[in-house]
N, C-alpha and C positions, 0 to 999 in steps of 0.2 A: 314292548318296552325297549327291546334292543334297537329298533329303528329310531325311536326318539332319542336314545342315548347317542346313536351315531350322528344324527342331525345336530344334536347339541355339541358334540365333539367337533364336527365339521364347522359349525358356526363359530366356535371358540378359536379354532385354527385360523379361520378367515379373519376374525377380529384381531388376533395377535399378529397375523401376517407371517411372512417367512422369517425364521430366526436369523438366517444369513443376511437378509436385507436389513434387519434391525441392527446387527453387528456392523454392517458396512456403513449405515447411517451414523452410528456411534463413532466409528473410526473417522469418518469424514468430519464430524464435529470436533474431534480431538485434533485432527490435522489442521483444520481451519483455525483453531485456537492457538496451535503451536506456530502457525505461520503469521498470525496477526502481530505478535510482539516484534519479530524482526522487521516486518514491513513498516510498522510504526517507527522503529528505530531508524530505518533508512530514510523515511520521509522527514523525520526530525533532523537528522544529520544534513540532508540536502537543504532544508530550510535554513539551518544555521550557517551552512556554507554560503548560501546566497546572500544572507544578511551580512556575513563577513566581507564578501566581495563588494557589496554596495557601500558598506562602511569604509572599507579600504579605499575605494575610488573617491568617496567624499573627502577622506583625509588627504589623499594626494592632490585633489583639486584645490583644497584650501591651503596646502603646504607650498604649492608652486606659485610663482608669480602670475599676475593677471595676463601677461603677454603669452604665457605658455599653456594656459588652460585649454585652449582649443586643441593644441597638439596632444595634451593628455587625453582628452575625450576621443580624439581620432585614434590614438594608440589603443585605448581601452576598447573601442569599437572593433578594431582589428583583432585584438587578442581574445576578447570574450566571445564565446560561441553564440551563434544566432539560432533562433528557433526556426525549424523548417516550416515553410508556408504550406498550408493545406490546399 
């Protein structure tokens, strides 16, 4: 009876796994959840900033005269950052 009880205990420990590992997985889930919210806020802020830049450029293009629109686009191309090519 003692041998079967030991086997049962060993199999239960194997099923439950290491408690330290379970705690670390729980900690990782909490950290992932706590990092998701600020990351979403940063992405939202960047999207709004990009929309504001495009809207401002469209406003400036419509506000200046026809003869200066090419100059405005040239200045905008110099001022706005470009994406690095891969």
